C-alpha positions as CSV (number, residue, x, y, z in Angstrom):
1,M,141.7,84.3,90.1
2,E,145.0,84.4,88.4
3,I,145.5,85.3,84.9
4,I,148.5,84.5,82.8
5,S,148.9,85.8,79.5
6,N,151.2,83.4,77.9
7,V,152.1,79.9,79.2
8,N,155.5,80.3,78.4
9,N,156.2,82.9,80.9
10,L,156.1,80.2,83.5
11,P,159.6,78.4,83.9
12,C,159.5,74.5,83.2
13,G,158.7,72.6,86.4
14,S,157.4,75.5,88.4
15,W,154.0,74.3,88.5
16,Q,153.2,70.7,89.3
17,G,150.1,68.5,90.0
18,N,147.4,70.6,88.3
19,V,144.1,69.7,86.7
20,V,143.9,71.4,83.4
21,T,141.2,72.1,80.7
22,I,141.7,73.5,77.4
23,G,139.3,75.1,74.7
24,V,138.1,78.1,72.8
25,F,135.1,78.3,75.3
26,D,133.2,81.0,73.2
27,G,129.9,81.7,75.0
28,V,131.0,80.1,78.4
29,H,127.6,78.0,77.9
30,A,126.0,75.4,79.5
31,G,128.1,72.7,78.1
32,H,131.3,74.7,78.7
33,Q,130.2,75.5,82.4
34,D,130.0,71.7,82.8
35,V,133.7,71.1,81.8
36,I,134.7,73.7,84.3
37,R,132.5,72.2,87.1
38,R,134.2,69.0,86.2
39,C,137.5,70.2,86.1
40,A,137.3,72.3,89.7
41,G,135.7,69.0,91.2
42,I,138.5,66.8,90.1
43,K,140.9,69.2,91.6
44,R,138.8,69.3,94.7
45,S,138.6,65.2,95.0
46,T,142.0,64.6,94.2
47,G,143.7,67.1,96.2
48,S,145.8,68.5,93.1
49,G,147.5,71.7,93.2
50,K,145.5,74.3,90.8
51,S,142.6,74.1,88.5
52,I,143.8,75.8,85.4
53,L,141.7,76.8,82.3
54,L,143.9,77.1,79.1
55,T,141.8,79.5,76.5
56,F,142.8,81.7,73.3
57,D,143.0,85.2,72.2
58,R,141.0,84.3,69.4
59,H,139.1,81.8,67.5
60,P,141.5,79.3,65.9
61,L,139.6,79.4,62.5
62,S,140.4,83.3,62.3
63,V,144.0,82.0,61.6
64,T,143.4,78.8,60.0
65,N,140.5,79.8,57.7
66,P,139.4,83.1,58.2
67,D,136.6,82.7,55.8
68,R,134.9,80.0,57.9
69,A,135.5,82.1,61.3
70,P,132.4,82.4,63.2
71,R,131.3,85.8,64.8
72,L,132.3,85.5,68.5
73,L,129.6,84.8,71.3
74,T,132.2,86.5,73.7
75,T,134.9,88.8,73.0
76,L,138.3,87.8,75.1
77,E,137.4,90.7,77.6
78,E,133.8,89.2,77.9
79,K,134.8,85.9,78.2
80,I,137.4,86.5,81.1
81,S,134.5,88.4,82.9
82,L,132.4,85.3,82.7
83,L,135.0,82.7,83.8
84,G,135.6,84.9,86.8
85,Y,132.1,83.5,88.2
86,H,133.8,79.9,88.4
87,D,135.7,78.1,90.3
88,I,139.0,78.1,88.4
89,D,142.3,79.0,90.2
90,C,144.1,80.4,86.9
91,I,143.2,81.3,83.5
92,V,146.1,80.9,80.8
93,I,145.2,83.2,77.7
94,E,147.5,81.9,74.7
95,R,147.8,84.0,71.7
96,F,146.6,81.6,68.7
97,T,149.2,82.0,65.8
98,A,150.1,80.2,62.6
99,E,153.1,78.8,64.1
100,M,150.7,77.0,67.2
101,S,148.3,76.0,64.4
102,G,151.0,73.6,62.8
103,M,152.0,72.2,65.9
104,D,151.0,68.4,66.6
105,Y,149.1,67.4,69.6
106,G,151.9,65.6,71.3
107,T,154.2,68.7,71.3
108,F,151.5,71.0,72.4
109,I,150.9,68.6,75.3
110,A,154.4,68.0,76.4
111,E,155.7,71.4,75.9
112,R,152.8,73.5,77.3
113,L,150.7,71.5,79.4
114,V,152.9,69.0,81.1
115,K,156.3,70.8,81.4
116,R,154.9,74.5,82.0
117,L,151.5,73.9,83.6
118,G,152.4,70.6,85.5
119,M,149.5,68.8,84.3
120,I,148.4,65.5,85.7
121,H,145.1,65.6,84.5
122,L,143.2,66.9,81.4
123,V,139.6,67.5,81.3
124,V,138.0,68.5,77.5
125,G,134.7,68.5,75.9
126,Y,133.1,65.5,73.9
127,D,134.0,67.4,70.7
128,F,137.3,68.8,71.6
129,H,140.3,68.3,69.3
130,L,143.7,69.4,69.7
131,G,146.9,70.1,67.4
132,R,147.5,70.3,63.7
133,G,144.5,69.6,61.5
134,R,142.6,68.5,64.6
135,E,144.6,65.2,64.7
136,G,144.5,65.2,68.5
137,S,141.1,63.3,69.1
138,Q,140.0,62.0,72.2
139,L,141.2,58.5,71.6
140,R,144.4,60.0,70.8
141,L,144.5,62.2,73.8
142,V,143.7,59.1,76.1
143,G,146.4,57.1,74.6
144,E,149.0,60.2,74.9
145,G,148.0,60.4,78.8
146,R,148.8,56.7,79.0
147,R,152.1,57.2,77.6
148,S,153.2,60.4,79.2
149,G,151.7,59.8,82.9
150,F,148.2,62.0,82.8
151,D,144.8,61.1,83.3
152,V,142.1,62.3,80.7
153,T,138.5,63.1,81.5
154,I,136.0,63.6,78.3
155,V,132.7,65.6,79.4
156,P,129.8,64.0,77.6
157,P,127.7,66.8,76.0
158,V,125.0,68.8,78.0
159,V,121.4,68.1,76.3
160,L,118.6,70.8,76.9
161,Y,115.3,70.3,75.6
162,G,116.3,67.4,73.5
163,R,119.4,69.3,72.0
164,V,123.0,69.3,72.3
165,V,124.3,72.5,73.4
166,S,126.9,74.1,71.2
167,S,128.0,77.7,70.3
168,T,127.0,77.0,66.9
169,K,123.5,76.4,67.7
170,I,123.5,79.6,70.1
171,R,124.8,81.6,67.2
172,R,122.1,80.3,64.7
173,A,119.5,81.0,67.4
174,I,120.6,84.5,67.8
175,L,120.6,85.2,64.1
176,E,117.2,83.8,63.9
177,R,116.3,85.9,67.0
178,K,115.2,82.8,69.0
179,L,116.7,84.6,72.1
180,D,114.9,82.6,74.6
181,E,116.7,79.4,73.2
182,A,119.9,81.3,73.1
183,E,119.2,82.2,76.9
184,R,118.5,78.8,77.8
185,F,121.8,77.3,76.1
186,L,123.9,80.3,77.3
187,T,122.3,80.2,80.9
188,R,121.9,83.8,80.4
189,P,120.7,86.5,78.0
190,F,122.8,87.1,75.1
191,F,124.7,90.0,75.7
192,F,127.2,92.4,74.3
193,D,129.7,95.3,75.6
194,A,129.6,98.5,73.8
195,E,131.1,102.1,74.4
196,V,128.6,105.3,74.2
197,I,129.7,107.7,71.3
198,R,128.3,110.9,70.3
199,G,125.0,110.9,68.4
200,E,122.8,113.7,66.8
201,G,120.4,113.9,69.8
202,I,117.4,113.3,67.4
203,G,115.8,110.9,69.6
204,R,115.6,113.3,72.6
205,G,113.4,115.5,70.4
206,L,111.0,112.7,70.1
207,G,110.7,112.0,73.9
208,F,112.9,108.8,73.6
209,P,116.6,110.1,74.3
210,T,119.2,107.1,72.9
211,A,122.8,106.5,73.6
212,N,124.6,105.6,70.3
213,V,126.9,102.7,70.9
214,E,129.9,101.2,69.3
215,V,131.1,97.7,69.7
216,P,134.9,97.4,69.6
217,G,136.4,95.4,66.9
218,G,134.7,93.3,64.2
219,D,134.4,90.0,65.3
220,K,131.6,90.4,67.9
221,L,128.2,88.6,66.9
222,I,125.4,91.4,66.9
223,P,121.7,90.5,66.5
224,P,120.0,91.1,63.3
225,D,118.3,94.6,62.5
226,G,115.3,95.1,64.6
227,V,114.0,96.5,67.9
228,Y,114.5,94.5,71.2
229,A,113.9,94.7,74.8
230,V,117.2,94.9,76.7
231,R,118.6,95.2,80.1
232,V,121.7,97.6,80.3
233,T,124.4,97.4,82.9
234,M,126.3,100.6,83.6
235,G,128.3,101.7,86.4
236,G,126.9,98.9,88.6
237,D,123.6,99.3,87.9
238,T,120.9,97.5,85.7
239,H,118.2,99.4,83.9
240,G,115.5,98.3,81.6
241,G,115.3,99.7,77.9
242,M,115.0,99.1,74.2
243,M,117.3,99.1,71.6
244,N,117.1,99.6,67.9
245,I,119.7,97.9,65.6
246,G,119.7,99.2,61.7
247,S,120.0,102.3,59.6
248,A,117.1,104.1,61.3
249,P,115.7,105.3,58.0
250,T,113.0,107.5,59.6
251,V,115.0,109.8,61.2
252,H,118.7,109.0,59.6
253,G,117.5,108.3,56.0
254,G,118.9,105.0,56.2
255,G,122.7,104.3,55.5
256,A,125.3,102.9,58.1
257,R,124.1,100.1,60.6
258,R,123.7,101.8,64.0
259,I,123.0,100.8,67.4
260,E,120.9,103.0,69.5
261,I,119.8,102.3,73.3
262,H,116.9,104.1,75.0
263,V,117.4,103.4,78.7
264,F,114.2,103.6,80.5
265,G,114.1,106.3,83.4
266,F,117.7,107.7,82.4
267,D,117.9,111.1,80.8
268,G,121.8,111.8,81.7
269,D,124.7,111.8,79.4
270,L,126.2,108.3,78.9
271,Y,129.0,109.7,76.3
272,G,132.1,107.5,77.0
273,E,130.5,105.2,79.3
274,R,130.9,101.5,78.8
275,L,127.5,99.6,78.7
276,R,126.7,95.8,78.9
277,I,123.6,95.2,76.9
278,F,121.5,92.1,77.4
279,T,119.2,91.3,74.6
280,V,116.3,90.1,76.4
281,G,113.6,89.8,73.5
282,F,112.4,90.8,70.0
283,I,109.9,93.4,69.6
284,R,109.5,94.2,65.9
285,N,111.6,94.5,62.6
286,E,113.0,97.8,61.8
287,K,110.8,99.7,59.3
288,K,110.7,103.3,58.0
289,F,107.4,105.7,58.8
290,D,106.1,108.4,56.7
291,D,106.8,111.0,59.5
292,P,108.5,111.4,63.1
293,D,104.9,111.7,64.6
294,R,104.2,108.3,63.6
295,L,107.6,107.0,64.8
296,Q,106.8,108.5,68.1
297,T,103.4,106.7,68.3
298,Q,105.2,103.4,67.2
299,L,108.2,104.3,70.1
300,V,105.4,104.3,72.6
301,L,104.2,101.0,71.7
302,D,107.6,99.4,71.5
303,R,108.0,101.0,75.3
304,N,105.2,99.1,76.5
305,T,106.1,95.8,74.5
306,A,109.5,95.8,76.2
307,L,108.1,96.7,79.8
308,R,106.0,93.7,79.4
309,I,108.8,91.4,78.0
310,L,111.3,92.7,80.8
311,E,108.3,92.4,83.5
312,K,107.5,88.8,82.4
313,K,111.3,87.8,82.4
314,D,111.6,89.1,86.1
């Protein structure tokens, strides 16, 4: 799969006969996957040149209306890693700017999609809008296609368990700790990538050594405070574990929000390692215990609960 950082890096006319899909694709959920499959399928059935996915380096609302910008289901790096599993020839990553937000949809299509990407067929989701003020509705895109000589396919919504799949619904499910619902819509457990940072080593004294992790950037959605069953991928291997998100009031006395991971059967030093943490199930709310002994007893119960959740998922 080819990755291009800016469509303007391509000379006009250098690419021809391509099928293009465009969108934020936050989460790469079941609905997004259907759009991608349709794009790849049209490319194969028509014998076109390339299947191209154009996405953005940030959520457009972070530029046009920052107060309404959602936390991301996938960072740019996470999104690219997921798209790598799909049948797309090329990913184009556009930097979303204030200038781009003011561009009308006709200019964007003509200058970027047709001239630069050689688009002959546009594939978008049912709720997609393009251009300044979201003026490029599906109806207008179809009309632009007739005028400019490209086909347009509007992919209908994916409905699972009687509900239309959307990034908004997935965010809400995660924030309400409805992880099974989020997993169905995502087609995988919700995950986040994080780097292991230095901790205080208190968990080791309780018999539960933990890796303190930090999520880069500030726009990634993190589940609410509590204790979770997780799967942790590191160095190509996947391990079960449990995670605490919160202030850890018993051992740290409260304060800053922390993310601590206990990996089952692992007792090495993970400092500096990059982890992918899949939130498989919610165990309990975070709470303060009277003393470390009671916390240790609860941690044993949490471990057993996490193991049952992970075994059930397997």
